[in-house]
N, C-alpha and C positions, 0 to 999 in steps of 0.2 A: 904336342899340346897346342891348342889354339891360343890366341891372345886373350881369351876369356878365362884362361886357367887362373885360379885363385890359389892363395897359400893354403887354404883349407879345402877339403873336398866339396864339390858342388852337389847339393841335394838334388835328387832326380826331379823334383817339382820346380826347382830353380832352373834346371836345364830345360824343362818343358816350357817355362815362361820365356826363356831366351829364344828357344826355337820358334815359339808363336810370335814373339816380337820381331824376329827376323822376317817372317812372312809378312807381317804388318808393314815393316820398313820397306819391303819391296813395293808396296802399294803407295807409300807416302813419301819416299825419299826425294822426289823432285818437287814437292810442294813446300811453299814457304810458310813457316809459322806466322800466325797473326789472326786477325778477325775473320778473314775468309776461310782459313783452314779450320778454325774453331767451329764456325757455323757448319761447315761440311762434315766434320767429325761428329758433331752432335746430331746431325740429320742422318748420316749414312752409317755411322759406326757406334751407335748407342746401344742400349739394352736390346737384346735380340740379335745383335751382330756377333758372329763367332769370335772375333778378336776381343771385343769388350767383355763378353760373357766369359771367355776363357781367361782373360786377365783377372777378372773378379774372382772366379772360382779358384785359381791357383794362389792368388794373394790371400784370400780368406782362409783357404785350407792351410797355407803356410803359417798363418797366425794361430788358427784354431788348434792345429796339430803341433804347434811349437817346434817347427822344423829348423829354426835357427838361421834363416836367411832373409827374412822380411823385416826391415827397419829395426835392426838390432843395436845400433850404436846411439846411446843417449846424447841428445844435444841440450835438453832441459828436462832432465829426469825422464820418467816413463811417458809423459804426455807429448814429447817431441823427440822422435828418434829417426835415424836414417841409416841406410846401408846401400852400398854399391852392389848391384846384381851382376853387371857386366860393364867392362870398359869399352871404349870405342875400338872397333876392329873392322877389318875388311868384311868379315862375315856378318857384322852388324851394320853394314853400310855406314860405318863410322859414327853411329849413335852410341851413346852410353845409356845404361838402364839403371835407375836408382829408385828405391822405395823410401818414402817418408811417411811416418805415422804421426798424426796430429790429433789431439783430443782435448776438447774444451766445450763446455756449454756456452759460456760467455765468449766473446771474440778474443782470440789469442793470436799473437804475432810471433813468427819465427825470425830467422836471420834474414836481414835485408840483403838482396843479391840482384845481379844483373844477368840477362841472357844475351851474350854477345851475338849468337846466331839464332836466337829464339829457343822455344821449348814446345814440346808436345807432352801434355799432361793428362793422364787417365785418372779421373776422380772415382775412387771406389769407396762407397759409403759402407761403414761398419755399423753405424747407428742410423736408422731412418731419420731423415731430416738434417743430417750433418752436411755442412757446405764448406767449400773452399772458395776464397776470394780470388777471382781471376782478373785479368786486365779489363774485362767487360762486365764485371759484377760477380755476385755470388753464384756458385755452381754446385748443385747436388751431384747425383750420379751423372756421369758424362765426361766432357772434355773441356780443358782450357788450352789455349795455345798462344802464349805471349810472343809477340813479334821480336825480331832482331833488335838488340839494343835496349829493350824495355827493362825496367827494374822495379822491384816492389818488395814488401814484406809478404811472405806466405802467411795467410790468415785462415783460421778455422773457427766455426761456431756450430752449435747445435749437436755436438757429440764427437764421435771418432770417425776418421777416414784414413785412407791411404792415398797419397799422391804417387802414382807410378809415373815417373817422368823420364822422357827420352830427350837427350840433349845432342844436337848436331855437333859432331867432333868432341863431344863431352865437355863443351865450353860452358863454364859458369864463372862469374866474377863476384867477389865480395868487396870490391873497391867503390862501387856506386854508393852515393849518399842520398838519403831522403831529401826531397825538394829539388833534386837535379831535374832539368827538363826531360820529358820523355821524347823519344824520336817521333817524327812527324807521322810515321806509319801506324801509331797507336790508335 
């Protein structure tokens, strides 16, 4: 079994998402998360791109069909949930894959965290008009890409969405505190 093996069986659509993400990683593995990558992803990998559309379809199908692999672990009841889709592995070019469901009409904040090596985050709207706060402001459908060392609260407003995020080396830290200075690269 690969490093992606879970304690429970992998749903076929979860595997399809992992396979599609691996193709995506082959295109972005040498790009550094941050403002420039975020702009590039939103220009070249948005709606109409096979990766973005594929991620949206698989995630939305996983939720609609209650397949049991998308954002299943509650962090704050049903409005804030997360699940690991795949751990970093050689096949994943050492990215982890995680889904986070957030839902709120009013602005809602999740767990404060830091991205030691940055993050690539695919924003999948489940409610038209739902937005995720990125380091560069509110983002509806599309991408955010916080740079290395950045830290923030994940925030949602306007409805429900999934943040499908890819972490280089699977690195995330919950030791950063609000008010700490951001890295110069922000």
